[in-house]
BAPA-700133 format. One record per residue (C-alpha): residue number from 1; x, y, z. Coordinates in steps of 0.001 Angstrom, whole numbers, plus 500000, padded with zeros to 6 digits. Layout:
residues N
NUM:X:Y:Z
...
end
This chain:
residues 982
1:345111:553718:836018
2:348323:552210:834245
3:351005:553956:832671
4:353397:552691:829662
5:356596:554628:828682
6:359303:553648:826408
7:360583:551064:829050
8:357916:549220:828198
9:358262:549444:824581
10:356807:552639:823154
11:358911:554242:820588
12:358700:557524:822418
13:357040:558857:825731
14:355430:562141:823440
15:352191:560211:821906
16:350177:562105:819082
17:347716:560067:818361
18:345664:556638:818959
19:343058:554551:817272
20:341646:551106:817926
21:341459:549295:814611
22:338844:546617:814090
23:341141:543571:814510
24:341226:544835:818392
25:344886:546108:818267
26:345471:549678:819598
27:347857:552060:817701
28:349948:554631:818782
29:351493:557556:816603
30:354572:559368:818161
31:357207:561246:816471
32:359238:558567:816581
33:357353:556140:814550
34:354110:553990:814746
35:353336:551437:817818
36:350680:548415:817160
37:349539:547305:821138
38:348090:543878:821872
39:348311:545058:826044
40:351606:543555:826780
41:353734:544335:823991
42:354169:547031:821312
43:355635:546427:817876
44:357219:549259:816685
45:356951:550684:812863
46:358994:553321:811364
47:360924:554121:808306
48:364042:552502:809333
49:362218:549011:809201
50:359310:549678:807242
51:359773:551057:803855
52:356442:551967:803492
53:356194:554376:806247
54:358523:556645:804876
55:357857:559707:807720
56:358088:558576:810948
57:356805:561685:812775
58:353042:561173:812994
59:350086:563488:813795
60:346929:561524:813506
61:345378:558119:812934
62:342002:556671:811647
63:340620:553633:810378
64:337586:553869:807537
65:334940:551418:807155
66:337131:549433:805005
67:339407:548612:807595
68:342144:550966:805799
69:344487:552667:808625
70:345055:556267:807678
71:348186:557793:809007
72:348821:561657:808758
73:352202:562795:809527
74:353290:565983:810505
75:355075:567271:807211
76:351511:566845:805374
77:352134:563357:803643
78:349543:560950:804417
79:350061:557091:804528
80:347741:554230:804342
81:348198:550320:805934
82:345768:547762:804533
83:346354:544048:804087
84:349343:544325:805986
85:351366:546653:804042
86:352081:550407:804087
87:351967:552675:801377
88:352164:556360:800777
89:349049:558029:799377
90:349385:560646:797146
91:346641:563265:796897
92:345006:563740:793480
93:346278:567292:793527
94:349717:565623:793961
95:350628:568412:796599
96:351842:568057:800469
97:350197:570251:802510
98:350456:571233:806078
99:350620:569184:809142
100:347587:566755:809253
101:346099:567503:812825
102:343091:565256:812109
103:341522:562305:809739
104:338090:561086:809744
105:335226:560256:807469
106:331624:561893:807505
107:328334:560338:807204
108:328511:559374:803548
109:332027:557615:804135
110:334339:560605:802746
111:337502:560786:804153
112:338602:564360:805338
113:342170:565819:806504
114:342221:568741:808408
115:345585:570763:807976
116:347008:573044:810552
117:345991:576187:809125
118:342284:575107:809513
119:341589:573802:806057
120:339897:570489:804882
121:340803:568292:802011
122:339159:565149:800983
123:341273:562120:800787
124:340404:559315:798646
125:340618:558338:794809
126:338067:560492:793573
127:338705:564358:792616
128:340044:566292:795708
129:337529:568525:797509
130:339018:571635:799679
131:337028:573344:802117
132:338784:576779:803185
133:339437:577466:806840
134:336984:579835:808938
135:340291:582338:809894
136:341900:582407:806597
137:344070:584339:805995
138:344644:584627:810098
139:347452:582337:811396
140:346587:579206:813468
141:346208:579750:816783
142:343845:577381:819038
143:342864:574666:816319
144:340928:571421:817551
145:339334:568484:815537
146:336653:566170:816647
147:334567:563436:815012
148:331376:561553:816431
149:330942:557696:815853
150:328235:558413:813626
151:330453:560604:811258
152:329638:564205:812194
153:332652:566564:812123
154:333162:569345:813998
155:336492:571813:814236
156:337211:574904:816283
157:339505:577447:814912
158:340708:580314:817137
159:338066:580330:819216
160:335314:579685:816310
161:333171:576157:816299
162:331916:575096:812876
163:330753:571685:811685
164:331112:569888:808185
165:328068:570012:806314
166:327566:569423:802404
167:331465:569742:802115
168:331494:573203:803585
169:332318:574333:807304
170:328774:575805:808879
171:329934:578105:811692
172:327915:578009:814896
173:326467:581200:815813
174:326319:581054:819896
175:323980:583290:821762
176:325240:586552:823926
177:327737:585325:826452
178:328216:586398:829987
179:331797:587146:829594
180:333394:585451:826621
181:332215:583232:823825
182:335720:582072:822704
183:335302:578300:822169
184:338328:576707:824186
185:337452:573087:822478
186:334614:571073:821162
187:333782:567217:821741
188:331250:565645:819011
189:328124:564080:820502
190:327168:560634:819806
191:323144:561610:819955
192:323768:564774:817836
193:325504:568262:818185
194:328700:568761:820156
195:329993:569878:823661
196:331357:573299:823324
197:333243:574798:826160
198:333142:578658:826465
199:332084:581256:828738
200:333278:579456:831395
201:330707:576328:831254
202:330500:572982:829748
203:327468:572556:827759
204:326092:570726:824461
205:324949:572441:821673
206:322321:571267:819185
207:319840:572119:816602
208:320807:575796:817119
209:320751:575925:820707
210:322323:574880:824172
211:320556:571075:825173
212:322802:570464:828105
213:324599:572128:830863
214:326704:570408:833506
215:327715:573643:835174
216:331356:575782:835494
217:334284:574589:834464
218:336129:572751:837429
219:339668:573575:836680
220:341658:576930:836861
221:341035:578763:833715
222:343800:578141:831027
223:343916:576298:827624
224:342211:573258:827068
225:344025:570507:824958
226:341224:568155:824121
227:337709:567004:824981
228:335730:563802:824560
229:332334:562381:825050
230:332415:558782:826164
231:330001:556145:825582
232:328444:556433:829259
233:327596:560198:828357
234:330613:560965:830617
235:332598:564108:829325
236:336450:563560:829598
237:338454:566875:829279
238:342052:567278:828693
239:343635:570318:830000
240:347535:571739:829371
241:348356:572451:833178
242:345668:570578:835410
243:345762:567164:833817
244:341996:565032:832940
245:338658:565736:834090
246:335855:563438:834112
247:332185:565603:834254
248:329266:562995:834878
249:325775:563251:833447
250:324204:561769:836474
251:325242:564776:838724
252:328290:562810:840419
253:331011:564974:841813
254:333679:565709:838955
255:336859:563196:839154
256:340293:564706:838268
257:343545:562950:837547
258:346654:564762:837754
259:350468:564093:839166
260:349032:564036:842609
261:347088:560866:842221
262:348936:558718:839294
263:348990:560821:836086
264:352446:561029:835033
265:351983:564704:833622
266:349429:567342:834043
267:349625:568093:829908
268:347275:566392:827956
269:347771:566026:824371
270:344765:563884:823553
271:342044:561534:824987
272:340880:558394:823180
273:338187:555613:824721
274:338695:552097:823234
275:336017:549478:822695
276:335990:548256:826525
277:335760:552071:827772
278:339277:552416:828803
279:340022:556407:828663
280:343623:556537:827235
281:345387:559630:827960
282:348385:561027:826223
283:350374:562578:829283
284:352261:565157:827384
285:356086:563667:826959
286:355345:561010:829871
287:353558:558358:827744
288:350366:556951:827768
289:347889:556570:830899
290:345037:553997:830776
291:342022:554973:832940
292:339370:552295:833598
293:336091:552855:835870
294:336515:550767:839016
295:334133:550264:841957
296:336612:550336:844349
297:337484:553375:846381
298:340404:554245:849009
299:339683:556032:852201
300:342196:558107:853306
301:342329:560439:856587
302:343648:563875:856227
303:346686:563118:857943
304:347265:559951:855869
305:346670:557724:859014
306:349936:559219:860039
307:351717:556747:858201
308:349908:554019:859995
309:348539:550576:858880
310:344687:550298:858902
311:343978:547433:861293
312:340236:547535:861810
313:336894:548937:860425
314:333571:548859:861627
315:330192:550539:860378
316:328264:552923:862606
317:324940:554394:862165
318:324110:557006:859758
319:326916:555929:857341
320:329674:556413:860047
321:332644:554439:859589
322:335060:553574:862600
323:338895:553212:861392
324:341502:551585:863844
325:345109:551793:863130
326:348340:550456:864121
327:349824:553561:866027
328:347346:556789:864988
329:344704:555351:867131
330:340871:555689:866050
331:339411:557788:863266
332:335658:558100:862716
333:334563:559332:859078
334:331010:560625:858893
335:329573:562579:855710
336:332813:563939:854569
337:333992:564810:858108
338:336791:563199:860179
339:337332:562929:863908
340:340279:561430:865566
341:340411:559671:868851
342:343694:559343:870967
343:345166:559429:874023
344:343569:562667:874969
345:340231:560830:874123
346:341153:558217:876694
347:342705:555547:874341
348:345724:555127:875936
349:347328:552957:873211
350:347580:553972:869484
351:346954:550222:868188
352:343286:549471:867741
353:342727:546304:866390
354:338996:546154:867600
355:336264:548461:867214
356:332631:548022:866707
357:329245:550137:867256
358:326223:548282:868437
359:322635:549012:866785
360:321775:551282:869811
361:325029:553213:869184
362:327377:552150:871763
363:330792:552337:870704
364:333462:550000:871674
365:337184:549764:871134
366:340025:547657:872017
367:343908:547953:871951
368:347042:546010:872037
369:347414:547053:875732
370:346101:545775:878960
371:342522:547005:880420
372:340524:546920:877570
373:337948:547303:875874
374:336811:550906:876426
375:333417:552433:875878
376:332744:555589:874336
377:330939:557970:876655
378:330672:561803:875719
379:333046:561963:873339
380:335570:560066:875347
381:336502:556544:875807
382:336494:554946:879357
383:336772:551321:880805
384:333797:550367:882005
385:333839:548872:885862
386:333206:545158:884728
387:336423:545206:882835
388:339669:544157:884495
389:342794:546624:884226
390:344534:543573:883569
391:342713:542122:881031
392:344792:541179:878092
393:344875:542644:874492
394:341419:542473:872513
395:341162:541101:869049
396:337579:540719:868704
397:334506:542532:869473
398:330691:541713:868755
399:327640:543341:870315
400:324539:541360:870621
401:321868:543281:869169
402:319102:544578:871739
403:320770:543221:874718
404:323767:545486:875415
405:325844:542101:875661
406:329311:542630:874385
407:331679:539319:873311
408:335296:540164:873763
409:337697:537827:872205
410:341011:538203:873904
411:344570:536491:874309
412:343220:534630:877751
413:339900:533377:875455
414:336496:534617:875154
415:334824:537112:877496
416:331248:538010:877665
417:330357:541499:879366
418:326639:541377:880693
419:325574:544426:882288
420:327969:545134:885214
421:329519:541405:885356
422:331928:539727:883159
423:332260:535941:882326
424:334313:533977:880757
425:332557:531783:877883
426:335752:529914:876361
427:339054:530066:878219
428:342033:529324:875422
429:342968:526350:875621
430:346742:526753:875805
431:348924:529648:876063
432:349968:528952:872526
433:346319:528523:870941
434:346685:532301:869936
435:344312:535173:870497
436:339918:534559:870413
437:340291:536764:867001
438:337040:535926:865186
439:333220:535707:866517
440:329972:534989:865232
441:326392:534013:866532
442:324234:531155:865004
443:320739:530844:864605
444:320156:528438:867436
445:322007:531112:869648
446:325348:529453:869775
447:328691:531044:869546
448:331303:530526:867399
449:334945:531584:868175
450:338176:530954:866023
451:341562:531105:867699
452:344772:532264:866000
453:346519:528884:866730
454:343770:527015:868571
455:341234:525895:866036
456:337542:526704:866470
457:335239:526668:869451
458:331432:526507:869629
459:329671:527558:872959
460:325669:526367:873211
461:324202:526450:876920
462:327643:526930:878858
463:328937:523671:877024
464:332044:524304:874843
465:332679:521972:871805
466:336264:522187:870041
467:337127:521585:866445
468:340554:521046:865334
469:342496:520033:861956
470:342020:516459:862806
471:338046:517017:862684
472:338310:518240:859213
473:338944:521818:859870
474:341269:523297:856851
475:343673:524529:859643
476:343787:525510:863119
477:344955:528869:862515
478:341775:530600:862018
479:341159:534101:861125
480:337451:535024:860388
481:334194:533800:860591
482:330900:534190:858406
483:327609:532747:858511
484:325651:532631:855404
485:321770:532831:854873
486:321690:528961:854955
487:323115:528577:858412
488:326302:527184:856789
489:329679:528726:858823
490:332673:529647:856647
491:335888:529632:858161
492:338668:531859:856728
493:342255:530311:858133
494:346266:531427:857757
495:347353:528565:855621
496:344359:526407:854571
497:342254:528309:852702
498:338189:528236:853288
499:336419:525587:855328
500:332731:525255:855352
501:330698:523887:858515
502:327504:522526:857261
503:325419:519903:858681
504:328246:518695:861087
505:330545:518333:858611
506:333625:520331:857439
507:334335:520673:853557
508:337725:522612:852337
509:338334:524916:849391
510:341928:525835:848864
511:344176:527118:846167
512:343821:523922:844649
513:340150:524529:843738
514:340656:527890:842545
515:341154:530464:845802
516:344236:533087:844889
517:345220:532319:848440
518:345511:530191:850958
519:345506:532947:853484
520:341899:534059:853970
521:342138:537591:855980
522:338354:538394:855812
523:334808:537060:854434
524:332068:539032:853484
525:328603:538181:852079
526:327432:541348:849370
527:323969:540349:849444
528:323691:539808:845493
529:325036:536181:845725
530:328590:536707:846255
531:331379:535863:849027
532:334083:538390:849319
533:337619:537066:850470
534:340416:539327:851626
535:343810:537771:850824
536:347526:538564:850322
537:347114:538604:846412
538:343951:540923:846515
539:340341:540572:846875
540:338248:537810:845479
541:334830:537263:844442
542:333049:533780:844207
543:329579:533208:843515
544:328136:531513:846819
545:326642:528872:844759
546:329646:528214:842783
547:331616:527810:846433
548:329016:525434:847545
549:329105:523259:844814
550:333152:523353:844876
551:332943:522339:848498
552:330179:519586:847805
553:332903:518419:845314
554:330230:519019:842271
555:333374:521143:840658
556:336821:520810:841089
557:337773:524557:840774
558:335337:527584:841383
559:335331:530365:839031
560:335722:533858:840486
561:337157:537191:839947
562:340304:538327:841449
563:341101:541929:841959
564:344485:543703:842320
565:346434:546793:841639
566:345196:546780:838105
567:341411:547157:839127
568:342161:550173:841074
569:343197:548771:844520
570:346508:550467:846219
571:347640:547397:847723
572:347103:543724:847135
573:347814:542697:850881
574:345147:542917:853555
575:344886:542778:857162
576:343408:539470:858660
577:343191:537842:861944
578:341098:540644:863503
579:337164:540406:863872
580:337060:544272:862346
581:339327:543578:859618
582:336380:544149:857429
583:332629:545159:857475
584:329702:545793:855544
585:327518:549081:855833
586:323857:549634:855954
587:323949:551048:852282
588:325553:547626:851054
589:329100:549042:850764
590:331895:546671:851782
591:335134:547425:853641
592:338540:545841:853898
593:341460:546840:856044
594:344686:547182:854336
595:347992:548976:854789
596:347168:551603:852586
597:344179:552532:854398
598:340332:551308:854018
599:339550:549897:850431
600:335602:550307:849679
601:333687:548608:846933
602:330133:548951:846050
603:329281:545369:844844
604:326336:546692:842523
605:328690:548689:840644
606:330823:546039:839772
607:330527:545703:835989
608:331063:542489:833877
609:333436:542902:830923
610:331331:541103:828397
611:333358:541791:825402
612:335488:538721:824480
613:338905:539400:823660
614:339829:539247:819914
615:342480:536483:819577
616:345343:537066:816955
617:348207:534737:815925
618:351164:537400:815832
619:353825:535161:814651
620:355464:531934:813976
621:359298:531389:814627
622:361070:528464:813466
623:364216:527841:814993
624:364299:531557:816046
625:363510:532827:812543
626:360209:534679:811801
627:357959:533013:809189
628:355356:535263:807343
629:351847:534581:808778
630:348814:535941:806564
631:345146:535133:806777
632:345156:532300:809052
633:348039:530714:807033
634:351850:530410:806756
635:352673:530287:803312
636:355113:527672:801744
637:356263:524915:803630
638:358314:524325:806788
639:361529:522594:806635
640:361402:519007:807984
641:365071:519302:810095
642:363553:522197:812089
643:364111:521941:815864
644:361418:524131:817489
645:358649:526071:816667
646:357078:528984:818578
647:353936:530708:818489
648:353309:534170:819598
649:349589:535230:820067
650:347390:537800:822032
651:343839:538251:823493
652:343245:542290:822607
653:341690:543325:826021
654:342689:546193:827504
655:340708:546375:830842
656:343525:544043:832733
657:345762:542613:829954
658:347528:540548:832420
659:344218:538407:833193
660:343579:537621:829783
661:344233:533969:829748
662:344930:531582:826955
663:344181:527994:825948
664:345789:526466:822947
665:345961:523363:820914
666:347958:521820:817742
667:345450:519678:815775
668:346970:516337:815469
669:349162:516431:818214
670:346929:517739:821266
671:344106:515935:822293
672:342751:518683:824384
673:343270:522218:825260
674:346501:523416:826908
675:345731:525690:829574
676:348553:528307:829141
677:347323:530813:831739
678:348395:534406:831052
679:351587:533014:828953
680:351458:534710:825205
681:353696:531838:823780
682:353389:528203:822874
683:356389:525941:822113
684:356518:522946:820313
685:359483:520501:819357
686:360162:519076:815903
687:356877:517907:814305
688:356632:515068:811694
689:355644:515848:808211
690:352193:516767:807533
691:349577:519146:807787
692:348577:520955:810989
693:346207:523774:812460
694:347272:525900:815615
695:344357:527155:817533
696:344147:529700:820388
697:341471:530856:822387
698:341457:533774:825243
699:339199:535096:827860
700:339030:538317:829446
701:339611:539536:832936
702:335823:538258:834162
703:336191:535008:832401
704:334308:535522:829108
705:335730:533370:826527
706:336125:534109:822728
707:335737:530498:821872
708:336303:530681:817978
709:339455:532340:818871
710:342303:532502:816121
711:343882:529503:813821
712:347080:529314:811787
713:347401:526416:809312
714:350636:525498:807985
715:352683:522434:806455
716:355560:520537:807665
717:357806:519200:804258
718:358746:515392:804730
719:362130:514497:804398
720:362881:512896:801049
721:362889:509491:802429
722:359201:510356:803521
723:357923:511899:800226
724:355526:509483:798241
725:358008:509140:795062
726:360582:507939:797621
727:358156:505465:799452
728:356809:504141:796160
729:360421:503789:794697
730:361123:501504:798018
731:357661:499808:797635
732:358815:499071:794136
733:362292:498214:795258
734:360758:496326:798059
735:358441:493911:795729
736:361586:493563:793301
737:363664:492483:796231
738:361080:490182:797483
739:360465:488944:793922
740:364513:488282:793487
741:364559:486881:796856
742:361849:484557:796085
743:363421:483573:792942
744:366953:483425:794726
745:365390:481000:797362
746:363826:479000:794780
747:367031:478942:792709
748:369031:478109:795801
749:366518:475345:796913
750:366739:473990:793083
751:370496:474461:793256
752:370648:472384:796726
753:368548:469544:795131
754:370923:469159:792070
755:373971:469537:794360
756:372325:467023:796599
757:371461:464759:793647
758:375331:465454:792101
759:376751:464668:795891
760:374144:461375:795851
761:375571:460763:792491
762:379009:461091:793538
763:378795:458990:796511
764:377353:456227:794060
765:379944:456624:791656
766:382576:456516:794684
767:380568:453129:795558
768:380912:451958:792588
769:384576:452786:792149
770:385469:451375:794996
771:383629:448452:794007
772:385396:448026:791210
773:388621:448714:792742
774:387627:446189:795091
775:386533:443391:792480
776:389398:444505:790016
777:392573:444605:792314
778:391283:442545:795624
779:389014:440086:793794
780:391530:439378:791215
781:394391:439019:793589
782:391914:436752:796069
783:391397:434852:792908
784:394710:434581:792287
785:395636:432983:795999
786:392986:430819:795534
787:394234:429394:792340
788:397829:429323:793642
789:396365:427448:796760
790:394720:424725:794913
791:398162:423347:793296
792:400187:423888:796142
793:397988:421457:798248
794:399010:418571:795755
795:402488:419489:795858
796:403129:419097:799517
797:405314:416048:798972
798:407207:418494:796764
799:408807:421142:799074
800:410552:423075:796743
801:407718:423420:794493
802:405343:424250:797352
803:407594:426984:798641
804:407511:428491:795202
805:403833:428807:795154
806:403790:429957:799112
807:406076:432781:798286
808:403856:433649:795115
809:400624:433382:797362
810:402556:435929:800020
811:403162:438328:797527
812:399507:438285:795857
813:398571:438692:799831
814:400941:441670:799881
815:399385:443156:797003
816:395989:442884:798478
817:396909:444665:801340
818:398386:447585:799277
819:395396:447681:797443
820:392896:447695:800357
821:395095:450628:802167
822:395007:452580:798877
823:391233:451927:798799
824:390761:453129:802519
825:393117:456076:802143
826:391214:457313:798900
827:387994:457323:800518
828:389090:458759:804138
829:388230:462659:804065
830:390689:463648:806542
831:393135:463010:803568
832:391179:465776:801151
833:394173:468076:800989
834:397330:468470:799148
835:399743:468019:801665
836:398466:464920:802742
837:398074:463605:799237
838:402026:464532:798709
839:402727:462753:801785
840:401187:459336:800668
841:402227:459732:797107
842:405866:460055:798454
843:405692:457242:800754
844:403975:454976:798032
845:406663:455833:795661
846:409717:455161:797721
847:408213:451604:798800
848:407161:451027:795074
849:410258:451846:793760
850:412466:450047:796402
851:410655:446924:795223
852:411872:447467:791675
853:415200:448065:792809
854:415034:451689:791736
855:416212:454847:793538
856:413535:457511:794387
857:414389:461059:794526
858:411650:463623:795851
859:411887:467378:795257
860:409096:468508:797223
861:408510:472272:799049
862:409373:472201:802912
863:405924:473212:803601
864:403080:471975:801392
865:400023:473680:801717
866:396682:472256:802983
867:394820:473077:799892
868:391868:471452:799781
869:391064:468354:797239
870:388341:466273:796463
871:388304:462481:796994
872:387782:462216:793515
873:390599:464523:792336
874:392813:462642:794822
875:391706:459226:793179
876:392376:460010:789922
877:395718:461911:790482
878:396958:459212:792450
879:395817:456447:789725
880:397457:458616:787163
881:400896:458995:789600
882:400651:455478:790050
883:400526:454591:786124
884:403388:456799:785796
885:405287:454966:788125
886:404569:451688:787028
887:405449:452785:783599
888:409103:453613:784556
889:409228:450461:786238
890:408239:448111:783574
891:409127:449791:780256
892:411909:452627:781182
893:414654:450570:782015
894:415443:453316:784340
895:417559:453331:787527
896:416279:456537:789255
897:412905:458215:789146
898:412907:461667:790475
899:409494:462933:792049
900:409136:466815:792131
901:406019:469314:793216
902:405823:472761:792090
903:403145:475104:793422
904:401427:477658:791108
905:398923:480461:792566
906:396173:478420:790803
907:397426:475227:790384
908:399966:472599:791432
909:402531:470439:788895
910:403763:466980:790094
911:406150:465793:787857
912:407526:462036:787546
913:410825:461638:785261
914:413106:458763:785136
915:416410:458454:783477
916:415380:455675:781323
917:415664:454968:777505
918:412843:457083:776789
919:410688:457482:773920
920:409467:459783:771164
921:405715:461134:772271
922:404833:461580:768546
923:404916:458172:767979
924:403530:456472:771274
925:401203:454562:769494
926:403958:452621:767345
927:405797:449473:768724
928:409072:449667:770060
929:411349:446941:771235
930:411116:446273:774827
931:408333:448586:775466
932:404737:448165:775023
933:403919:451861:774097
934:401004:450637:772156
935:398900:450054:775393
936:396369:452354:777249
937:398409:453540:780175
938:398857:456956:778612
939:395837:457722:777634
940:394280:456391:780787
941:396378:459050:782548
942:395347:461836:780457
943:391682:460873:780685
944:391695:460748:784374
945:393376:464187:784603
946:390763:465742:782113
947:388146:464244:784434
948:389221:466148:787181
949:390107:469291:785212
950:393821:468940:784818
951:396070:467863:782176
952:398745:465287:781530
953:401884:466545:779783
954:404263:463864:778787
955:407616:464509:777179
956:410717:462662:776265
957:413721:461720:774015
958:415313:458382:773115
959:418027:457986:775751
960:417377:460513:777581
961:414421:459276:779999
962:410721:460592:779970
963:408856:463137:781932
964:405347:462949:782931
965:403696:466411:784345
966:400461:466186:786169
967:399079:469671:786469
968:395821:470078:788638
969:394022:473513:788786
970:392655:475192:792153
971:389304:476380:792023
972:388666:479747:793912
973:391140:481233:796455
974:393532:479199:797779
975:393562:479819:801864
976:395581:476737:803969
977:393545:475118:806347
978:395026:473106:809032
979:395861:469326:808319
980:393441:467348:810088
981:395058:465412:812855
982:394841:461644:812299
end
């Protein structure tokens, strides 16, 4: 039994109705709204959070054949839920009647509502049908409604029973009673008819007579709230004051649940059975309880074991069961009768860890004190003569069938009692080895003995073989031994799980291989192909074949069933380390010792839950915000900048909801199924743009998988740069950029070729200019020297004439030197700056004008910027400057020449001004006395400046001197650069 209350999520502990819809959910109606339950979580619906549910006080629930959930309210209204929406339903009459105490459809599919006054009304789109009450106009008292799975509707109204037939109520006429035919309750039967509880008996009425009688009512006489026939034919009855009774059809004793054994309250409002056979009980105002049939029983002595833990349990003949405790001594249970053995019966200690009964009926008991074991003789335990009164505490007893021999495991080792003699078979290897606590005999006559800390021993023909962890044993702390039908020895340990000794080799199985715990307290073979393990985490049932396959390494993990509190166990911690910590009776029942008493199980009654759980994906949360989910899809597209996705899902199995296991995968992200265990959520971080499908499957408590599961399709929108149009635009842009770049490279290559050709051409022009300069200046001067030297050779006898010739030769040679210096300066790239040019021209002007006996004045900036100039610019500018100086020296008759430099942002101006006679530039082509103005000097200057992108401006007046301005532009932004060092 398990109880759910408001602390678990119920809207209210007063539950009025329940129904399981075809999708697998359980719905509970309360006076504070509706709750949908998946086994772990409740989702509440009320008038505050659900606009379509206008009345929160719910009285009845029903799902019709089309999957519509019908909700009857205390105020008389009706609401229906379909396709995920709640909506009020208005009857064709347009009126709202009394409280709806029952809803259901008949055999023809017509939906009916029973009112509190006993009248029935049809519910649907057709015209309203009304069936009057049996008791009208009397006031309602005891009213009940019941419906069979096939649609047979029965009612009980103020002690009268009737069924709905052809849109009318047909009253049941009962035979004369023994005392009173007042009908307390009715329960429709799946096989036809109904159970009618009256006259103090539990009987079934069908075809006009009683067809089944299950005897008198086992509860004290009083009002009955409800009754329900379960799928297996059991009749469940809920009372007002006495709880729930289960009356079985096979004659088993009635099972009663009330406050003393788990029901939170004795008042039962209604009963409901789900598809897996769970019985749901509305316990008055104390919530819901679910009851599931179990094969487990717990044995309790009349004195509740005096509050002590059960240490040992052993079967006797004729169904007797011996139970040893850790303080209350020994009990014997036989045919429902109890007998206690304590100090008065010879047991000087109340701690009984070992007890056994041989096939011959000899009963032995060992305790935690010295001087045992004791033998039961004439109702009293006595110490045999061959038992030393100083013998150490006993932990294991094993009788040898047909011989009277007894093996005794003590703290000192293994002792054999044979007749009136006692002999040690195995002495404890050392004091720290622990007691000999587990014993077994094999087919070859060998005796196996397990020590609490000293490993495993085998005694054959007086020889002792020891096995420890180094030999392959899972642990040296042995707790129990089991020899199976194949001759394999299974060893349970404290911390190493399970070992198998077969064909001289050990193989181990632990939690890593599927065991629920590495603590194995006891092992039992149920004879049906399963081995049972008691642990500190419940009982585990494993198919022996699967266990062998796992031990052989064929499978990595072993499938099993694990039983705990949810399966009816009073505790999950079982006793271990004692020979009698468990046993199997002659009837095949298994018993395990625990702190809450012996726990028994009938392996033949273990029923497999073959119903795979329906799987539902309940919600999708994006960054904590819920996204609507409907019909397996999430409408719209998720934003691309999400951070986290959370999927919430359920497996709708209510036998043991905590044992429903899940696997999920996100197609496109997960390559395999992700094992989620019992967790009902899955998380994913930011997903790239695309369409996805999240899938989840689940299995029930017995490992039956729903492989179809559920799925949810959704789409993540792309960022704008991930859209097709953006990518297309990028592709087009990239293509255009590539084409532009290719064109740029082509043009750049062509431009480089042109620039290279221009540079080549410029070099050739520079070479030609240098050649021309050398030819014109140097060549002419050298020729002149040669011509002057010839006459000088003939005039050696005339010293005056020879001296004149040599002076002329010397002057010409100096001109050649100056010309060569100009040529070298012009081609040196280190002088391709304005400051270098100005410096050179200043020196040249001073030298040139000094030779002409003219004064030279320089008006230059303190710092001349190192603006870059090409060689052609320097050359042409220098020649124009030289021409201006030459004109001033030859034609101006000046005594002084002023040279100034002006700087502009985009140009510089070199001005040469003399104080000579001057001339009128407008008549520069005429012939003036004393000046050869008609030459080519002025035009040459202008031509040279134009060639380098500059201009030559000439101004002057007669008698006021001449000014020549050479204006040269600087291309591009000007940034000074350091003057190259010479």
